[in-house]
Structures are given as structure tokens and as C-alpha cells.
N, C-alpha and C positions, 0 to 999 in steps of 0.2 A: 532638695529632693534626691537628687543623682549620688549624694554621698550616701543617704540611707541604702540604696539599691546596691552601692560597691560595698557597703559594710555587710549587708546580707550576703551576697556572694563569698566576700572574705572569711565570714563566719562559717559559711557552706563549706568551701575548701577545706578549711580547718577540720572541721566534723569530719570529713571523708578520708583527709589524712591522718588524724589522730585515733578517730575509732575504726577505721578502715571499712566503713559502712559500703555494703556493695548497693543499696537500694538506689532509685534515681529519685525519691521523693525530697524535697527542699523542706528545710526545717530551720528557725532561727531561736536563739538561745534568749529566754525573757527575762524581766528583771529578778525572777526568783530561781533560775538556773536552768530551768526546763525546757526540752526542747520542743516547739510548737511547729507544727506542720503549714507551710505557706503554700506548697504545691505540690502536686502528684506527678510523678513520673509517667510518660507513655505505657500503657501494657502492651504486650508483643503484637497483638494484631493492629495496633496504631502504628507500631515500627515497621510492619510490611506494608501498610498503604502508604505511609510517607516514604519508604523505599521505591515503592512503585511509581510513584508520583515524579520524584527526582530522577529516576532513571531516564538515561538519555535513549529517546528513540531513534531507530534507524530511519532515515530520510528515504522517503520514497517520491517519484515524481512521474508527472506525466507531461511529456515532452513533445512539442508540436514543432517540428522542424520546417524550415521556411521553404523546402522544396513542398512539402504537404500542402501549403496553402495555393502554391502553382497549380499542383495535380486536382484541388479541390475545384478550381477555377475551369479546368479542361473537362472534368467528366460531366455527364448529364445530369440533371437534378436527382432523379431516382437515385442513381449510383452515390453521388453526393450524401443523400439521406441516409443511405444504407452503411456507408463509411464512418458516418457521425455516430450511427447505432452501435455500431461494432467498437470503434474508440470506447464509445461510453461504457459497453457492455465487458470489454476485455479486462480480464485479471491480470494481475502482475506477469510479465513474461509475454504480455500481447496475444494472449491466446481466449479462445470463447470455445468452449468443452462442451459437446453433446447437444448440439442444436441442430433439429431438423429443419428441412425448408418449411414446414407448417409451422412452426415454432417462430422463425423469423417472420414470417407472414403475419402471424398473429401480434408478435410484438410491435412490429413498425407499423401494421394498420394497411399496409401495401398491397395493392393485387400480385398475385402468384407471378405474374409476366412481367411485372416491374421487378418482384423480387428476384427473379431469374437472370433478367437482361443486365440488372446492375451488379449481380454477381459474376457473370460472365466479363463485363467491362472491366470491374476491378481485379479480376484475374489477369484478362489481356494485357494489361497494364502493371501487372506483377506488385498490385497495390495489397493483394490478400492472397494467402495460400490455403488449400484445405486437403483435411484427409476425410477418409469415409470408412465408417465402421458399425456396420449393422443399421443401415439408414440414416444415422448420425454422424454429424459433421464436427470435425474440429478444426475451426478456423485460426489463422494467424494473421493479425496484421505487420505489414513489413516495418520493421522497426527502423528504417532508413525516414520513414515519414512520420510515424509517431511512435512513441516508446512509453510503456508504463512499467514502473519498477525502480530499482536500485541503479545507480551510475555503474557500479562494479559488475553487474549482472548485463549490460548492454551487449556486450559483444558476444556474452553467451547466447543473447536472445538473436542476434545476429545470424549466427551458426546455427542456431535451431530452426529458424526461418528459411536457411539455405538446405537444410535437409528436407524440408517438405517438398511434394511434387509442384513445380510450376506448370501452370495449365494456360492452354490459348483461350481462344474467344468462345469455342464450342466445349470448355471444361474439360478437353482430353489433357492428359499428362504429356509434358514436352519430353520431360526426364526426370529421373529421380534421383537424387544424392543420397541414397540411405545407405551410408557406409558403415 
């Protein structure tokens, strides 16, 4: 059986070389000397699909550092729940964009008092930072504890976090590093 397949491949190679046929269809020469099709080549759409399937994808990660486990044990349960929510919802680069306090309250199903106290606690421990624009906040989780993205952009993410204003337990800005 293997010899027949090998012979068919050699016949096809000869056909391509001798007749300079550009098509991808496979033929064999029957006993009468006629070329009989045995397989059709992929059409252009199939080639695109195969190329996309075989293309190497960029590796993206969600990293939890060991310090984050210690922090999770130190914060109150409501702050722990808020931190888990933020790490689940954050996009690549550790950001949660355009969230109001009401949005967070509805998504976490927490009382507004607990939402505020947990955000205050996480800000006081410098686990999260945020900026406010038109009653909407852009939060960023400290990449020292959790990181989501490519390894190459981890250090860029740390710089972005440092540019955001650090806040105390009353959510007052401590300083601004917007250089």
C-alpha cells in the first residue's frame, strides 16, 4: 500500500516538473495515459483559515504574586471580595475603565457602604489606584500583586500604575506623579 502512495506522489511530482502545472490538484496517469484527478487542492479561503490556525498566538498571562496572597489574608472580607471582582474584570494592563460606584455596587451585589469601605481600604494599602473623569472612574490594580497581560508589558504597567495618584484611607490624593 505504501508503494502505491509513493508511486502516486512521484507521478505527481513528474507532472508538475514536466508540464509546469501550477494547480494544486493531484492526478495520476491511468493505464490509457489519461490524467485522472485524485485530490483537489485547497481554495484560497481554506488557505487563509489554515494560516490563521497555525499562526502562533501571543501568550498573555494572569499572574498572581505570592505577596498578593498575604494581602488577601490581611484585608477585610468585603475588600477581599472587591479585589477579586477587580482582578476578574480588569483588562490587559490591569485597568478597569469607566466604572461608577453604582456600577460596581450592582455588579458585586454589595451594599454601597461596603463598596466604599473596601475601596478605601484597598487604596490605603496601595493595592488599587483610580482616576475620576465625569463621575466615572478608571481603576488600576497594582501589578506588584496581580498582573494580566504579556510579560513584555509588565514593566510598562508598573510605570503606568506609578503615574496614577496614590490615595489615603479617605481617598484624598497623596501626591501625583503625572510627569
